KOLDRENRO-989496 format. One record per residue (C-alpha): residue in three letters; x negated, y, z; chain. Coordinates in pm, 1 decimal, decimal comma. Each point is the difference from the previous one (the first is absolute). Layout:
// KOLDRENRO-989496
   rest       east      north         up   kette
    ALA          X          Y          Z       A
...
//
This chain:
// KOLDRENRO-989496
   rest       east      north         up   kette
    MET   -12380,6     6475,3    17939,1       A
    LYS      221,5      127,2      268,3       A
    SER     -186,3     -234,7      247,8       A
    VAL     -355,8      111,2      -97,8       A
    PHE       49,3      384,6        3,7       A
    LYS     -119,7      121,1      326,0       A
    ILE     -109,3      323,0      159,1       A
    MET     -352,0        3,0      144,1       A
    ALA     -108,5      215,9      282,7       A
    LEU     -363,0        5,4     -154,1       A
    SER      127,3      226,7     -279,2       A
    ALA      127,6      277,7      206,9       A
    VAL     -338,6       -2,5      192,3       A
    ALA     -216,4       -0,9     -313,2       A
    PHE      196,0      267,6     -190,5       A
    GLY      179,4      228,9      232,2       A
    LEU      294,1      196,9     -103,9       A
    THR       51,2      345,6     -139,8       A
    ALA      307,5       33,3      212,1       A
    CYS       70,7     -241,9      301,4       A
    ASP      191,7      -49,1      302,3       A
    ASP     -106,9     -127,4      335,7       A
    VAL       -3,3     -362,0     -111,1       A
    PHE     -250,0       78,8     -266,3       A
    ASP     -213,0      225,1      226,1       A
    ASP      -19,6     -263,6      263,0       A
    LEU     -120,7     -265,9     -269,5       A
    ALA     -254,2      251,9     -153,6       A
    VAL     -188,4       32,6      324,8       A
    ASN        6,4     -355,2      124,5       A
    PRO     -361,5     -112,5       34,5       A
    GLN       96,3     -363,3       20,2       A
    GLN      109,1      -10,8     -366,0       A
    PRO     -268,3     -112,0     -257,6       A
    SER      -78,3      223,4     -285,7       A
    MET      107,0      -85,5     -361,9       A
    GLY     -355,0      -91,1      -82,2       A
    GLN        0,6     -290,6      252,6       A
    TYR      259,8     -199,8     -179,1       A
    PHE      -15,2      114,5     -373,9       A
    THR     -229,1     -258,8      -92,2       A
    THR      168,8     -280,0     -174,5       A
    PRO      277,5      -24,6     -276,9       A
    ALA      241,1     -111,5      269,0       A
    ALA      -70,4      313,8      197,8       A
    VAL       42,8      214,3     -312,7       A
    ASN      332,7     -160,2      -43,1       A
    GLU      108,0       99,8      351,4       A
    ALA     -112,0      346,8      -59,8       A
    VAL      222,5        1,7     -313,7       A
    MET      283,8     -126,3      202,0       A
    THR      -34,8      277,2      242,2       A
    CYS       85,0      239,2     -289,1       A
    TYR      322,0     -192,9      -61,1       A
    GLY       80,2        3,2      360,7       A
    TYR      -47,9      371,7       43,2       A
    ILE      265,3       52,7     -266,6       A
    GLN      237,9     -256,9      109,5       A
    THR       14,1       39,9      381,9       A
    GLN      309,7      161,2      150,4       A
    ARG     -187,7      326,3       73,0       A
    SER      -51,8       42,5     -372,9       A
    PHE      215,8     -151,2     -287,4       A
    GLY      184,7     -248,1      245,9       A
    ALA      187,0      270,5      178,4       A
    SER     -143,2      346,8       12,5       A
    ALA     -105,2       88,6     -362,4       A
    SER      288,5     -219,0     -160,3       A
    LYS      280,3      177,8      193,5       A
    THR     -152,0      341,1      -71,8       A
    MET      -21,0      -87,5     -367,9       A
    ILE      363,8     -142,6      -15,6       A
    ILE      188,0      241,0      229,7       A
    ARG     -181,9      312,6     -127,9       A
    SER      193,0      -25,1     -322,1       A
    ASP      351,5      115,8      -66,1       A
    GLU      132,6     -360,1        6,5       A
    ALA       50,0      -78,1      360,7       A
    SER      -10,5       90,2      365,7       A
    SER     -128,6     -163,7      311,8       A
    ASN       30,6       45,5      382,6       A
    SER     -310,1     -203,4       85,5       A
    ASP     -312,7      172,0      107,8       A
    TYR     -174,6     -143,9     -301,4       A
    GLY      227,5      178,0     -232,4       A
    LYS       36,9      334,1      176,8       A
    PRO     -247,3      186,6     -205,5       A
    GLY      192,6      -68,3     -309,1       A
    MET      305,3      173,2      159,0       A
    TYR     -176,8      343,6      -35,1       A
    GLY       44,7       92,9      371,0       A
    SER     -214,7       76,6      294,6       A
    SER     -182,8     -336,1      -35,9       A
    LEU     -157,0      100,1     -326,4       A
    ASN     -316,7      151,4      168,0       A
    SER     -371,0      -49,5        2,1       A
    SER        3,6     -200,0      322,1       A
    TYR      272,1     -252,2      -72,4       A
    TYR     -153,2     -356,4       20,1       A
    THR      154,7     -126,4     -325,7       A
    ILE     -177,4      268,1     -182,9       A
    MET     -330,7      -20,3      184,7       A
    GLN      -39,0     -379,8       -0,2       A
    PRO        8,4      -76,3     -385,7       A
    PHE     -240,1      293,5      -59,3       A
    GLY     -247,0     -152,3      240,3       A
    LEU       48,0     -360,7     -127,1       A
    LEU      -28,7       92,1     -364,8       A
    TYR     -328,6      195,0       71,3       A
    SER     -113,3     -327,6      199,5       A
    THR       86,1     -204,1     -321,4       A
    ALA     -195,4      224,2     -218,0       A
    SER     -304,0       -1,5      227,6       A
    GLN       35,8     -393,4       38,0       A
    ALA       -1,2      -24,4     -370,5       A
    THR     -290,4      231,7      -45,8       A
    TYR     -209,1     -193,7      236,9       A
    ILE       78,4     -323,7     -204,9       A
    ILE      -89,4      169,2     -324,8       A
    GLU     -336,9      128,5      137,5       A
    ASN     -108,6     -319,2      171,5       A
    ILE      142,8     -293,0     -193,7       A
    ASP     -323,7      -53,6     -194,9       A
    LYS     -184,0      -67,9      333,7       A
    VAL      211,0     -330,0       25,7       A
    GLU      -95,9     -305,7     -202,0       A
    PHE      275,7     -136,8     -218,1       A
    PHE      -11,1     -318,5     -179,9       A
    ASP      341,0       65,1     -164,6       A
    GLN      -52,8      328,6     -188,3       A
    LYS      356,7       17,9     -103,0       A
    LEU      104,7      -10,2      369,1       A
    LYS     -234,7      281,7       72,9       A
    SER      136,8      204,8     -286,6       A
    ALA      346,1      -58,4      131,3       A
    TYR      -89,4      126,6      346,8       A
    LEU     -162,0      295,5     -149,7       A
    GLY      304,0       76,0     -220,4       A
    GLU      225,8      -31,8      312,9       A
    ALA     -222,1      273,4      176,0       A
    TYR       11,1      223,1     -289,7       A
    PHE      387,8      -45,6      -35,6       A
    TRP       71,2       69,0      376,8       A
    ARG     -218,8      310,4        5,1       A
    ALA      186,2      138,7     -300,6       A
    PHE      335,9      -93,8      144,0       A
    SER      -93,4      180,3      325,3       A
    HIS      -85,0      314,5     -175,4       A
    PHE      310,5      -21,4     -222,8       A
    TYR      215,0      -13,2      308,0       A
    LEU     -192,7      278,5      193,4       A
    LEU       14,6      228,9     -309,1       A
    THR      371,2      -36,8      -96,5       A
    ASN      115,3       25,6      368,9       A
    TYR     -242,0      244,7      177,7       A
    ARG     -156,4      176,6     -301,2       A
    LYS     -288,1      174,8      188,7       A
    VAL     -229,4     -299,0       54,3       A
    ALA     -361,6      -77,4      -41,4       A
    LEU     -157,8     -303,7     -182,9       A
    ILE     -173,0     -268,4      153,3       A
    LYS     -295,5      -50,1     -243,5       A
    HIS     -255,0     -156,9      245,2       A
    ALA       24,2     -211,7      321,5       A
    PRO      -60,0      237,0      290,4       A
    GLN     -355,3      -11,1      139,8       A
    GLY       21,3      256,1      269,5       A
    MET      241,6      245,5      173,0       A
    GLU      -71,8      265,7     -267,8       A
    ASP      175,0     -241,5     -250,8       A
    TYR      345,6       40,5      179,1       A
    VAL        5,8      369,4      -69,9       A
    ARG       81,9        0,8     -366,4       A
    GLU       63,6      281,5     -258,0       A
    LEU      345,6      -16,9     -148,5       A
    SER       10,1     -152,2     -338,7       A
    THR      185,1      163,6     -305,5       A
    PRO      304,0     -187,8     -125,4       A
    ASP     -193,1      -57,8     -336,1       A
    GLU     -290,1     -133,8      178,3       A
    ILE      206,2     -253,9      183,3       A
    TRP      212,0      -93,0     -312,9       A
    ASP     -338,7      -54,3     -188,7       A
    PHE     -129,2     -209,8      287,9       A
    ILE      305,3     -214,6       11,9       A
    ALA       -7,1      -65,9     -368,0       A
    GLU     -378,4      -92,2       12,3       A
    ASP       52,2     -248,4      299,9       A
    LEU      292,9     -153,4     -182,9       A
    LEU     -205,2      -61,7     -308,4       A
    LEU     -272,7     -174,3      201,3       A
    ALA      282,5     -192,6      162,8       A
    LYS      130,3     -103,6     -323,2       A
    GLU     -339,2     -114,5     -108,2       A
    ASN      -63,4     -211,2      304,5       A
    LEU      338,9     -129,3       96,4       A
    PRO      120,8     -338,3     -136,4       A
    GLU      308,4      -58,0     -215,8       A
    LYS      324,4     -120,8      139,8       A
    GLY      -23,7     -360,8      107,5       A
    TYR     -338,3       21,1      150,9       A
    TRP      115,0       24,8      357,1       A
    LYS      177,1     -320,7      106,3       A
    GLY      177,3     -155,9      289,4       A
    ASP      -12,0      212,4      317,8       A
    GLN     -199,4      263,0     -197,9       A
    ALA      289,0       87,4     -220,9       A
    GLY       78,1      360,9       17,9       A
    ARG     -350,3      139,2        0,2       A
    VAL      -49,3      271,3     -261,4       A
    THR      -88,5      -76,0     -373,9       A
    ALA     -123,8      207,0     -300,7       A
    ALA      367,4       51,2      -83,6       A
    ALA       57,4      187,5      339,0       A
    ALA     -301,8      222,3      -79,4       A
    ALA      138,6       85,0     -349,6       A
    ALA      345,5       56,4      122,8       A
    LEU     -132,5      234,4      282,0       A
    ARG     -224,4      187,6     -254,5       A
    GLY      298,3       57,0     -231,6       A
    LYS      200,9      114,9      286,9       A
    ALA     -275,2      235,7      105,1       A
    TYR      -23,8      147,0     -341,5       A
    LEU      373,1       29,9      -16,3       A
    PHE       26,4      182,1      336,7       A
    ARG     -295,5      222,9      -70,7       A
    SER      163,7      109,1     -333,5       A
    GLY      316,5      106,1      193,9       A
    ILE     -134,8      120,7      323,1       A
    GLU     -292,6      212,9     -104,8       A
    PRO      172,4      228,7     -250,1       A
    LEU      260,5       59,6      269,2       A
    TYR     -192,3       36,4      324,3       A
    GLY     -371,2       36,9     -104,5       A
    GLU     -225,2      201,5     -224,0       A
    SER      -22,2     -240,7     -280,5       A
    SER      244,2      -25,1     -312,5       A
    ASN     -175,4     -302,2     -125,3       A
    THR      221,4     -324,5      -66,2       A
    TYR     -110,4     -355,0      -18,7       A
    TYR      301,7     -167,2     -158,7       A
    ASP     -221,1     -183,9     -262,8       A
    GLU     -218,9     -143,9      277,8       A
    ALA      305,3     -104,9      204,3       A
    ALA      178,3     -159,8     -299,2       A
    ALA     -325,4     -201,5      -93,0       A
    GLU      -31,0     -131,1      351,7       A
    PHE      352,4     -125,2       11,8       A
    ASP      -25,8     -131,8     -351,3       A
    GLU     -299,5     -228,0      118,1       A
    ILE      246,1     -162,1      236,4       A
    ILE      276,3      -21,4     -243,4       A
    ARG     -234,0     -178,7     -251,8       A
    GLY     -110,1     -248,7      242,4       A
    THR     -345,6      115,5       39,0       A
    TYR      -22,5     -115,1      373,0       A
    GLY      260,3     -289,5       -9,9       A
    SER      364,1      -32,5      -84,1       A
    PHE      262,8      200,9      191,4       A
    SER      374,5       -2,3      -48,4       A
    LEU      329,4      125,4      141,0       A
    VAL      153,3     -250,1      246,1       A
    GLU      365,0      -17,8      143,0       A
    TYR       26,5      338,9      164,4       A
    GLY       80,1     -123,5      354,1       A
    HIS     -305,5     -211,3       -8,0       A
    ASN     -214,4      315,3       60,8       A
    PHE      128,3       66,2      341,7       A
    ASP       33,1     -341,0      178,0       A
    VAL     -263,5     -228,0      178,8       A
    ALA       78,9     -318,5     -217,6       A
    HIS     -136,2      162,5     -321,9       A
    GLU     -308,7      202,9      120,0       A
    ASN     -295,3       38,3     -248,0       A
    ASN      210,9      -77,7     -274,2       A
    ASP      -69,8       89,8     -387,8       A
    GLU      137,2      344,9       33,1       A
    ALA     -245,6       98,4      287,5       A
    ILE     -313,3      198,8     -104,4       A
    LEU      -90,6      143,9      349,1       A
    GLU      181,0     -167,9      302,3       A
    LEU      -67,3       94,3      356,3       A
    GLN       15,1     -305,7      210,0       A
    PHE      197,5       -6,6      321,1       A
    LEU       71,5     -271,4      254,9       A
    GLY      293,0       22,0      241,7       A
    ASP     -119,3       12,3      362,7       A
    VAL      212,6       47,3      326,2       A
    GLU     -276,2     -125,3      235,7       A
    ASN     -278,3      259,3      -53,4       A
    ALA      164,7      313,2      148,6       A
    ALA     -315,2      194,8       53,1       A
    PHE      -86,1       82,6     -364,8       A
    ASN     -299,5      237,8       44,4       A
    PRO     -238,4       27,4     -295,6       A
    GLY     -337,6     -153,2       33,5       A
    THR      113,2     -269,3      244,7       A
    ALA       92,3     -356,5      -25,7       A
    THR      366,8       79,5       68,3       A
    SER       54,4      222,2     -298,3       A
    GLY      227,2     -221,9     -188,8       A
    LEU      110,1       52,2     -360,8       A
    ALA      386,2       13,5       24,4       A
    PHE      213,4      226,9     -211,2       A
    ASP      165,0      152,4      293,5       A
    THR      362,3       93,3      -96,1       A
    ARG       69,4      252,8      264,9       A
    GLY      158,9      293,6     -166,7       A
    ILE      157,6     -209,7     -295,2       A
    MET      198,1     -258,0      173,8       A
    LEU      389,7      -10,6      -42,2       A
    PRO      185,3      210,8      250,0       A
    GLY       77,0     -183,5      322,4       A
    THR     -252,9     -275,4      -65,6       A
    GLY     -285,1      141,1      210,5       A
    VAL       57,9      299,8      247,9       A
    GLY     -158,4      306,3     -126,4       A
    TYR     -127,9     -181,8     -327,3       A
    GLU      256,5      121,9     -254,7       A
    GLY      -44,3      125,6     -347,6       A
    VAL      265,2      109,5     -234,6       A
    VAL        2,8       74,3     -371,8       A
    HIS      141,2      341,4     -120,5       A
    ASP      319,0        0,3     -186,6       A
    TRP     -149,1      131,6     -332,7       A
    LEU     -210,7     -321,3      -38,2       A
    TYR      306,0     -217,5       71,8       A
    ASP      194,3      187,1     -245,4       A
    THR     -270,7      -39,7     -264,3       A
    PHE        2,7     -371,4       17,9       A
    ALA      368,4      -18,5       30,5       A
    ASN       21,3      193,1     -329,1       A
    SER     -262,6     -220,0     -183,0       A
    ILE      214,1     -255,0     -178,4       A
    ASP     -165,5     -277,9     -189,5       A
    LYS       77,3     -139,7     -357,6       A
    ASP      271,6     -230,7      148,9       A
    GLY      181,4      278,0      196,8       A
    TYR     -153,9     -101,8      336,2       A
    THR     -189,9      213,1      273,7       A
    ASP     -373,7       11,8      -52,5       A
    ILE     -134,0     -323,4      132,6       A
    ARG     -280,6      196,4      162,7       A
    MET      222,7      168,7      260,0       A
    PHE       72,5     -335,7      161,4       A
    SER     -388,5      -37,2       76,9       A
    THR      -52,8      352,5      103,4       A
    MET      265,8       93,2      255,2       A
    PHE      276,5     -136,6      211,7       A
    PHE      356,4      153,7      -41,6       A
    ASN      365,2     -107,3      -32,8       A
    ASP       -2,1     -181,9     -317,5       A
    LEU      387,6      -34,2        8,9       A
    ASP       26,7      373,4      -51,1       A
    SER      187,5       88,8     -321,4       A
    LYS     -307,4      166,2     -148,6       A
    ILE     -190,2     -330,6       -3,2       A
    LYS       49,8     -237,3     -309,7       A
    LEU      -93,1     -350,0      133,5       A
    ARG      -72,5     -294,1     -218,6       A
    PRO      222,3     -303,7       51,6       A
    GLY      -83,5     -174,8      327,1       A
    GLN     -255,5      288,5       87,1       A
    ARG      -18,2      131,5      343,6       A
    LEU     -282,9      195,9      195,0       A
    THR     -117,6     -181,6      293,7       A
    GLY     -198,6      150,1      280,7       A
    PRO     -208,8     -166,6      283,2       A
    GLY      143,0     -319,7      116,5       A
    GLY      187,0      -27,0     -325,8       A
    TYR      268,4      246,3      128,9       A
    HIS      207,4      234,0     -224,2       A
    PHE       34,1      368,4       75,4       A
    GLU      360,7      -66,3      143,4       A
    ASP     -137,1     -261,0      245,4       A
    MET     -264,7      240,6      131,1       A
    TYR      204,1      326,3       -4,5       A
    PRO      354,1      -79,5       52,6       A
    ASN       77,2      369,0       53,1       A
    GLY      -73,4       39,8     -376,4       A
    ASP     -303,9      215,7       46,0       A
    PHE     -351,0        8,5      162,2       A
    THR      124,1       97,8      347,3       A
    SER     -315,9      -88,6      235,6       A
    VAL      -27,0        5,9      365,4       A
    ALA     -336,3      136,2      -22,4       A
    ASN       83,2      287,9     -243,0       A
    THR      355,6       96,8      -50,3       A
    ARG      -79,5      217,7     -302,3       A
    THR      -89,0     -310,6     -224,0       A
    HIS      375,3      -28,2      -71,3       A
    VAL       -4,6      290,2     -249,6       A
    TYR     -245,9     -173,4     -243,4       A
    LYS      106,2     -258,0     -267,5       A
    ALA     -305,8     -215,8        1,0       A
    ALA     -309,0     -129,3      181,5       A
    PHE     -318,1     -159,6      -93,0       A
    LEU      -73,7     -363,1     -121,4       A
    LYS     -346,9       18,9     -150,5       A
    GLY     -282,4      -64,9      237,6       A
    MET      216,2     -224,6      224,3       A
    ASP      -16,1     -379,5       22,5       A
    LEU      373,1     -106,9      -31,0       A
    SER      -76,7     -358,4       31,2       A
    MET      -38,7       26,1      379,5       A
    PRO      318,6      -43,0      216,7       A
    MET      122,8      276,9      218,1       A
    ARG       13,1      -76,8      372,1       A
    ASN      251,7     -254,9      103,4       A
    ASN      101,0       -5,5     -371,2       A
    ASN      291,6      214,5      103,8       A
    PRO       72,8      313,6     -202,1       A
    GLN      149,3      161,4      312,3       A
    SER     -322,3      -46,8      194,5       A
    ILE     -231,9      184,7     -230,8       A
    THR      -64,2      298,1      239,0       A
    GLY     -296,1      -20,9      221,7       A
    VAL     -288,5     -226,9       11,0       A
    GLY       27,5     -140,2      344,1       A
    SER     -275,8     -116,6      230,6       A
    GLY     -207,3     -322,5      -26,4       A
    VAL      106,8      -52,6     -368,9       A
    LYS     -310,1     -150,5     -182,8       A
    GLU      138,7     -162,7     -314,7       A
    TYR      -48,6      163,1     -347,1       A
    ILE      345,2      155,9      -30,1       A
    TYR      122,5      300,2     -201,0       A
    ASN       67,1      224,3      276,8       A
    GLN     -373,3        0,3       98,2       A
    PRO     -143,5      274,6     -240,3       A
    ARG     -356,8     -155,0       24,7       A
    ALA      134,9     -330,2     -105,9       A
    HIS        9,9      116,7     -354,0       A
    GLY     -289,0     -113,0     -221,7       A
    VAL      129,8       99,9     -355,5       A
    ASN     -290,8       94,2     -223,8       A
    TRP       19,7      344,0     -151,4       A
    ARG      -43,4      -23,9     -378,8       A
    TYR     -179,0      328,8      -23,8       A
    ILE      -46,7       -0,4     -372,3       A
    ARG      239,5     -239,2     -207,5       A
    TYR      -29,9      -68,8     -359,0       A
    ALA      334,1      196,3      -41,1       A
    ASP     -201,8      305,3      125,6       A
    VAL     -261,2      -45,0     -255,8       A
    LEU      248,1      -30,4     -280,9       A
    LEU      191,0      330,6      108,9       A
    MET     -326,1      188,9       82,9       A
    TYR     -121,4     -106,3     -344,4       A
    ALA      311,3      139,6     -158,5       A
    GLU      -18,5      324,6      193,6       A
    ALA     -358,1       47,7     -106,4       A
    ILE       95,4      -21,1     -369,8       A
    VAL      310,7      199,8       34,0       A
    ASN     -228,9      260,4      146,0       A
    GLY     -235,5        0,6     -286,7       A
    GLY     -219,7     -314,2       44,6       A
    LYS     -110,2     -213,7     -275,6       A
    ALA      218,6     -334,5      -36,4       A
    GLY     -173,2     -313,3       18,8       A
    SER      117,1     -353,4      -60,9       A
    ILE      373,8       69,9       37,1       A
    SER      208,4      311,1      -22,6       A
    ALA      112,4      197,9      296,3       A
    THR      363,1      -87,8      -85,1       A
    ASP     -104,2     -379,3       -5,1       A
    ALA     -144,5       28,1      339,9       A
    PHE      293,0      195,6      140,0       A
    ASN      244,8     -263,2     -133,2       A
    GLN     -183,7     -280,8      135,4       A
    VAL       92,1      138,6      361,8       A
    ARG      352,1       86,6     -130,6       A
    ASN       72,4     -352,7     -131,8       A
    ARG     -117,5     -168,9      319,1       A
    ALA      304,2      179,0      164,4       A
    ASN      222,3      -88,8     -297,4       A
    MET       17,9      377,1      -89,6       A
    PRO       42,5      101,7     -370,5       A
    ASN     -308,1       94,6     -194,9       A
    ALA      -92,6      369,3      -15,0       A
    GLY      -48,7      168,7     -349,7       A
    GLY     -178,6      326,0        5,4       A
    LEU     -197,7       -5,9      331,1       A
    THR      -40,8      318,6      218,5       A
    LEU     -153,3       78,1      328,7       A
    ASP      333,8       48,0      161,9       A
    MET       88,3     -356,4      -98,7       A
    ILE     -334,0     -131,6      165,0       A
    LYS       84,7      228,7      301,6       A
    GLN      328,9     -179,9       38,9       A
    GLU     -133,6     -348,8      -62,4       A
    ARG     -261,2       39,4      260,6       A
    THR      270,5      116,7      252,0       A
    LEU      187,7     -335,7      -53,3       A
    GLU     -309,3     -227,2      -25,8       A
    PHE     -213,9      126,2      285,9       A
    ALA      257,8      130,8      241,2       A
    LEU     -108,7      -16,8      361,7       A
    GLU     -360,5     -143,7      -94,6       A
    GLY     -191,7      317,3       91,7       A
    HIS      -58,1      138,2     -341,4       A
    ARG      278,4      258,8      -20,1       A
    PHE     -160,3      297,5      184,7       A
    TYR     -312,8      -26,6     -223,9       A
    ASP      206,3      -37,5     -315,8       A
    LEU      169,0      335,9       96,7       A
    LEU     -318,9      159,7       67,4       A
    ARG     -179,6      -72,3     -319,6       A
    TRP      312,3       91,3     -200,8       A
    GLY       27,8      328,2      179,3       A
    ASP      347,4      -62,4      123,3       A
    LEU      -60,8      -28,0      369,1       A
    ALA      103,6      325,9      154,8       A
    GLU      291,7       43,9     -251,2       A
    ARG      132,2     -349,6       80,0       A
    PHE       -6,2       39,5      376,1       A
    HIS      160,2      352,1      -21,1       A
    GLU      278,8     -139,9     -223,4       A
    LEU       66,9     -276,4      259,3       A
    GLU       -4,7      259,5      270,1       A
    ARG      277,6      185,5     -167,0       A
    THR      206,0     -287,6      -97,9       A
    ASP      -26,1     -275,5      248,6       A
    PRO      104,0      107,0      371,3       A
    ASN     -163,0     -327,7      142,5       A
    PHE     -329,6       23,7     -200,9       A
    LYS     -283,3      -70,5      250,1       A
    LYS      255,2       35,5      283,8       A
    LEU       -4,9     -355,9      142,4       A
    ILE     -195,6      108,2      324,9       A
    SER      213,2      300,4       73,7       A
    GLU      165,4      296,7     -173,1       A
    SER     -284,3      241,1       80,0       A
    ASP     -323,8     -215,9      -34,4       A
    TYR      -53,1       55,9     -360,2       A
    GLU     -174,0      324,4      -64,1       A
    GLY       23,1      -16,0     -369,7       A
    PHE     -260,2      -35,7     -274,3       A
    THR     -255,0      270,8      -35,7       A
    SER     -164,2       55,3     -330,8       A
    ASN     -393,0       27,4        4,6       A
    LYS        8,1     -181,6      338,9       A
    HIS      184,4     -333,5       -0,6       A
    GLU     -157,6     -121,5     -323,2       A
    TRP     -290,4     -104,7      232,3       A
    LEU      -30,4     -156,1      338,2       A
    PRO     -188,4      210,8      254,0       A
    ILE     -367,8      -77,3       76,6       A
    PRO       -3,3     -171,8      335,5       A
    ILE      -97,6      212,0      284,4       A
    SER     -286,5     -242,7      108,2       A
    GLU     -158,4       77,3     -343,4       A
    ILE       44,4      370,7       37,4       A
    GLU     -158,1       -8,6      345,0       A
    SER     -300,3     -219,2      -82,5       A
    ASN     -100,8      117,0     -360,1       A
    PRO      -69,6      377,6      -14,9       A
    LYS       28,1      -24,9     -369,1       A
    ALA      342,1     -155,5       -4,9       A
    GLU      294,2      248,2     -113,4       A
    GLN      362,5      -39,3       77,1       A
    ASN      245,6      -31,0     -257,4       A
    PRO      229,2      312,6      -56,5       A
    GLY      292,8       45,3      236,9       A
    TYR     -110,6     -229,9      272,5       A
//
């Protein structure tokens, strides 16, 4: 599937964007580009249009770099000194004109518009395989819902794409209420479920395309988020925990195919992509050749760009570090046999010879090139040529990086800098990393199911405790007795650390501001990787949402900026 996902300039032309930079503007007025109607005439063409939806999501300007780093670094878990991660450092870069905020906004609207066009026009194309037609239609409904889910949970004050634009007046849209958007997401995902195939339908190089299980999982997640977010930040006190639990239970019962927990580390490498735990997996292909990754062009690329999360010293200006509280949480998580939580060794890179770490016999943590911490950092800390402040932190990222690639010269003392003329796929090249993002895993379904029930939802085929313990047992942790929301919060911290979920967990739990203020008081290095002064602090009633891009404010007279920006 990595090889068939591609970005098509046609879509940028046919649909336009709500917010766009010069790249999109240039494409939108290019008279040499054909219209969508000129190529949307065969099943193969419909497939290419659907593939464009995937491409808009997975390009570097979206989930491959810009959106992903904002989602990950914006939490309390980590810091970054890369331009991709800077909005998550809560300094001057968190503004309405910063490109990693503007680009995903435009690309998600492009996706929603593309999907809408497919929904409205697919019946004009003759299909002999009606199941394939339904699958394409289901994908369109899914990605339209996914786009609105991301836009609502990040930017809040947004407008629905209900119909494909016909004229310029369609680009000036009234803002939709959150309840309108949540309802629309739920309706689209219901239609996606009804049309999408079960697990196993997509085979070979099509593996990784969405299925009915992905639609059910996202629908349950939307109900869960709505139940937490709207009573806190909206005008509605309604909750949908019954609906959330029911969606997750469909997956647990195997309605859409059989899913199971796999070895934990197999969720974060290249060798075990699209495994039995993956429900929604964003597909990436490492690429160091295509340097000009502009959306809507043939050189977009679909790599997961690791700038902002690479180990200190392995790429100049690309470092990411984990905050000490998360390291301590893992170090204090001890399994039934007295060893450190196995999940720690797939999540972060650290000195595993420290006395706090309880290694299993023969166990060692290895980084890129197979090197241990002491090989790469003989001074005993993360001292980096690029950023001398890295040495004050205990851990760095592992998730999202392909450790199977060698470092340059296969020499731990030569890891700084990329050099010139280096073309091979090596760890030091941030765009060489093609690790898929398992955006929704079966473990997530189990814990969200447990959370919905603990919050009052109706239990389905298994109890909340049974679902919770399945996740615990995979990590060799003792079974829980009486299950509480605090226990689920702790388990989500350990299970999904550095996967881009933490900020949104804190948001729907109502813990976001309090958590940031606590770390500001207790951790002198919290969000201080770039400098002592860049972090300006978390501001309540502002930083819960990203700013609406300035291009949208200037082009749409009905747009409204979020408070504080």
